[in-house]
C-alpha positions in Angstrom: -63.2 -72.7 -1.2 -60.9 -75.0 0.7 -58.7 -74.0 3.5 -55.5 -74.4 1.5 -56.8 -72.0 -1.2 -57.7 -69.4 1.5 -54.1 -69.6 2.8 -52.6 -69.1 -0.7 -55.0 -66.2 -1.3 -54.1 -64.5 1.9 -50.4 -65.0 1.1 -50.9 -63.4 -2.3 -52.8 -60.5 -0.7 -50.0 -60.1 1.9 -47.3 -60.0 -0.8 -49.3 -57.5 -2.9 -49.8 -55.4 0.2 -46.0 -55.5 0.9 -45.2 -54.5 -2.7 -47.7 -51.7 -2.6 -46.3 -50.5 0.8 -42.8 -50.5 -0.7 -43.7 -48.6 -3.9 -46.1 -46.1 -2.3 -44.5 -45.5 1.1 -41.0 -46.9 1.6 -39.5 -46.0 -1.8 -40.7 -42.3 -1.8 -39.4 -42.0 1.7 -36.0 -43.4 0.7 -35.8 -41.1 -2.3 -36.7 -38.1 -0.1 -34.1 -39.2 2.5 -31.4 -39.4 -0.3 -32.3 -35.9 -1.4 -32.1 -34.6 2.2 -28.7 -36.3 2.6 -27.5 -34.7 -0.7 -28.6 -31.3 0.5 -26.8 -31.8 3.8 -23.6 -32.7 2.0 -23.9 -29.6 -0.2 -24.5 -27.4 2.8 -21.5 -28.9 4.6 -19.4 -28.1 1.5 -20.8 -24.6 1.4 -20.1 -24.2 5.1 -16.5 -25.3 4.6 -16.0 -22.9 1.8 -17.5 -20.0 3.9 -15.3 -20.9 6.8 -12.2 -20.8 4.5 -13.4 -17.5 3.1 -13.9 -16.1 6.6 -10.4 -17.2 7.6 -9.0 -15.5 4.5 -10.8 -12.3 5.3 -9.7 -12.4 8.9 -6.1 -12.8 7.7 -6.5 -9.9 5.3 -7.9 -7.8 8.1 -4.9 -8.7 10.4 -2.5 -8.0 7.6 -4.2 -4.8 6.4 -1.5 -2.4 7.7 1.3 -4.3 6.0 -0.8 -4.7 2.8 -1.6 -0.9 2.8 2.1 -0.1 3.2 3.0 -2.5 0.3 0.3 -0.9 -1.9 1.7 2.5 -1.1 5.2 1.3 -2.1 3.8 -0.1 -5.4 2.0 3.1 -6.2 5.3 4.9 -5.8 6.6 2.9 -8.8 3.3 2.9 -10.7 1.8 6.4 -10.4 -1.8 7.4 -11.1 -0.8 9.5 -14.1 1.8 9.0 -17.0 4.0 11.8 -15.6 6.2 11.7 -18.6 8.1 14.8 -17.7 9.3 13.3 -14.5 10.3 10.0 -16.3 12.3 11.9 -18.9 13.9 13.9 -16.2 15.0 10.8 -14.3 16.4 9.2 -17.5 18.3 12.4 -18.3 19.6 12.6 -14.7 20.8 8.9 -14.9 22.5 9.6 -18.3 24.2 12.7 -16.9 25.5 10.9 -13.8 26.7 7.9 -15.9 28.7 10.3 -18.1 27.1 9.3 -21.4 27.9 11.2 -24.6 24.3 11.3 -25.8 20.9 10.0 -24.9 17.6 10.2 -26.8 14.1 9.4 -25.4 11.2 8.9 -27.7 7.9 8.1 -25.8 4.6 7.2 -27.5 1.0 7.9 -26.5 -0.5 6.0 -23.5 -2.2 2.7 -24.4 -3.4 -0.5 -22.8 -0.6 -3.1 -22.3 -0.9 -6.2 -24.6 -0.7 -8.5 -21.5 -4.2 -7.3 -20.5 -3.1 -6.0 -17.1 -5.3 -3.4 -15.3 -2.7 -0.8 -16.0 -1.9 1.6 -18.8 1.5 1.9 -20.4 3.7 4.3 -22.4 6.4 2.8 -24.7 9.6 4.7 -24.8 12.7 4.1 -27.0 15.9 5.1 -25.3 19.1 5.5 -27.4 22.3 6.1 -25.4 25.9 6.5 -26.7 29.0 6.2 -24.5 31.7 3.8 -23.3 31.0 0.3 -22.0 31.3 1.2 -18.3 29.1 4.4 -18.8 26.4 2.3 -20.4 26.6 -0.3 -17.6 26.3 2.5 -15.0 23.4 4.0 -16.9 21.5 0.6 -16.9 22.2 0.3 -13.1 20.7 3.8 -12.6 17.7 3.0 -14.7 17.1 -0.1 -12.5 17.2 2.1 -9.4 14.7 4.8 -10.6 11.6 5.6 -8.6 9.5 4.3 -11.5 8.6 0.8 -12.7 10.5 0.4 -16.0 10.4 -2.7 -18.2 13.0 -3.3 -20.9 11.5 -5.5 -23.6 14.7 -5.5 -25.7 18.3 -4.2 -25.5 20.7 -4.0 -28.5 24.3 -2.7 -28.5 26.4 -1.8 -31.4 29.8 -0.2 -32.0 29.4 3.5 -32.9 33.0 4.5 -33.3 36.6 3.5 -32.5 38.6 6.1 -30.7 42.1 6.2 -29.2 40.7 6.2 -25.7 38.3 3.4 -26.2 35.5 2.0 -28.2 32.2 4.1 -28.2 29.0 2.0 -28.1 25.4 2.8 -29.0 22.7 1.1 -27.0 19.0 1.0 -27.9 16.4 0.1 -25.3 12.7 -0.7 -26.0 11.1 0.2 -22.6 7.7 0.6 -21.1 6.5 2.5 -18.1 3.2 2.0 -16.4 0.5 4.0 -14.6 -3.0 3.4 -13.3 -5.9 3.3 -15.7 -8.0 6.5 -15.2 -11.5 5.5 -13.9 -14.2 5.8 -16.5 -11.8 7.0 -19.3 -11.0 3.9 -21.4 -11.2 5.9 -24.6 -8.1 7.9 -23.5 -6.0 4.7 -23.8 -7.1 3.8 -27.4 -4.4 4.2 -30.1 -4.9 7.3 -32.2 -6.3 6.7 -35.8 -3.7 6.2 -38.4 -1.0 5.1 -36.0 0.7 6.4 -32.9 2.7 9.6 -33.5 6.2 9.8 -32.0 7.1 13.0 -30.2 10.2 14.8 -31.0 13.2 13.0 -29.3 14.8 14.6 -26.3 18.5 14.7 -26.7 21.1 15.3 -24.1 24.5 16.6 -25.2 
């Protein structure tokens, strides 16, 4: 074997050794390093998220007294029970103070609201008769009640024409809300065969 052949052979062996070194040593190390870098990035993202959550919890802790006071205020308008008798009393009191001729309140059974909120609701139809300004005052007093009241629809029609002014009839489709009793979802399901309407409560 000549010297030139030996040199070529050694070069080929060196190249093969470099290739083997790359595939069996360098490349696995590079892949492992890439995985480590990816894990480091994920941990950095997780650390940032945890720090943001920690700041949020610290802010909640600092604002706890104000949030507790706000929750108490909300619970004053959304009680833990339907308390229909108190609601009817407040509506009747508003009608009396507004000087209405007649008011009728027809509540339904408690049920879950269609919006999917974590509250229960009672629908109530309110029919009120009186003059324009009396009805306006009645609406203002309903707005100022110590109870969260939502009016889904309002309709007004002329009921009679009198020498001292036109008498109007107003119909309100309203809803009141209360907290869902814990562990009693069946109590909010509609009754079979439809929801019965209680006897209206008129005010002369």
